C-alpha positions as CSV (number, residue, x, y, z in Angstrom):
1,X,13.5,27.0,-7.2
2,X,13.2,23.2,-7.7
3,X,16.1,21.2,-9.0
4,X,15.7,20.2,-12.6
5,X,17.1,16.7,-12.2
6,X,17.2,14.8,-8.9
7,X,19.8,11.9,-9.0
8,X,20.4,9.2,-6.5
9,X,21.4,9.3,-3.7
10,X,19.7,12.8,-3.5
11,X,16.3,11.3,-4.2
12,X,14.6,12.0,-0.8
13,X,11.0,12.8,0.1
14,X,11.9,16.4,1.0
15,X,13.6,16.9,-2.4
16,X,10.6,15.3,-4.3
17,X,7.9,17.4,-2.5
18,X,8.1,20.4,-4.9
19,X,7.4,18.0,-7.8
20,X,4.1,16.7,-6.3
21,X,1.4,17.0,-8.9
22,X,3.8,17.4,-11.7
23,X,4.5,15.3,-14.8
24,X,7.9,13.7,-14.2
25,X,10.3,11.4,-15.9
26,X,11.4,8.6,-13.6
27,X,14.4,6.2,-13.9
28,X,15.0,3.1,-11.8
29,X,17.6,0.5,-12.2
30,X,15.3,-1.5,-14.5
31,X,12.8,1.0,-16.0
32,X,12.3,4.5,-17.5
33,X,8.8,6.1,-17.7
34,X,6.7,9.2,-17.5
35,X,4.0,9.8,-14.9
36,X,2.6,12.1,-12.3
37,X,4.1,12.3,-8.8
38,X,1.1,12.1,-6.4
39,X,2.8,11.7,-3.0
40,X,6.1,11.0,-1.3
41,X,6.7,9.9,2.2
42,X,9.8,8.9,4.2
43,X,10.7,5.8,2.2
44,X,8.4,5.7,-0.9
45,X,6.9,7.7,-3.7
46,X,3.5,7.2,-5.4
47,X,3.2,7.9,-9.1
48,X,0.4,7.4,-11.7
49,X,1.5,6.1,-15.0
50,X,-1.1,5.7,-17.7
51,X,-3.9,5.3,-15.1
52,X,-1.9,2.8,-13.1
53,X,-0.7,3.5,-9.6
54,X,3.0,2.8,-9.0
55,X,4.5,2.9,-5.5
56,X,8.3,2.7,-5.4
57,X,10.9,2.7,-2.6
58,X,13.0,5.8,-2.8
59,X,16.0,3.5,-2.8
60,X,14.9,2.2,-6.2
61,X,14.8,5.7,-7.8
62,X,17.9,6.5,-9.8
63,X,16.6,9.9,-11.0
64,X,13.4,12.0,-11.2
65,X,13.0,15.2,-13.2
66,X,10.2,17.3,-14.6
67,X,8.8,16.2,-18.0
């Protein structure tokens, strides 16, 4: 079972993996938006938000949860 909310500092690529392909709500220190998690690697995550690619450092993610 996937966690319903992933909060910093628990935002890691291994915790995000079950959410790949899902619509998620993402919060950073300066933004809050909805998008699709496409990929996650050791230090970053790739999202698509309104047809725009967004790549963020995992350190910038405050929380991620399914939409």
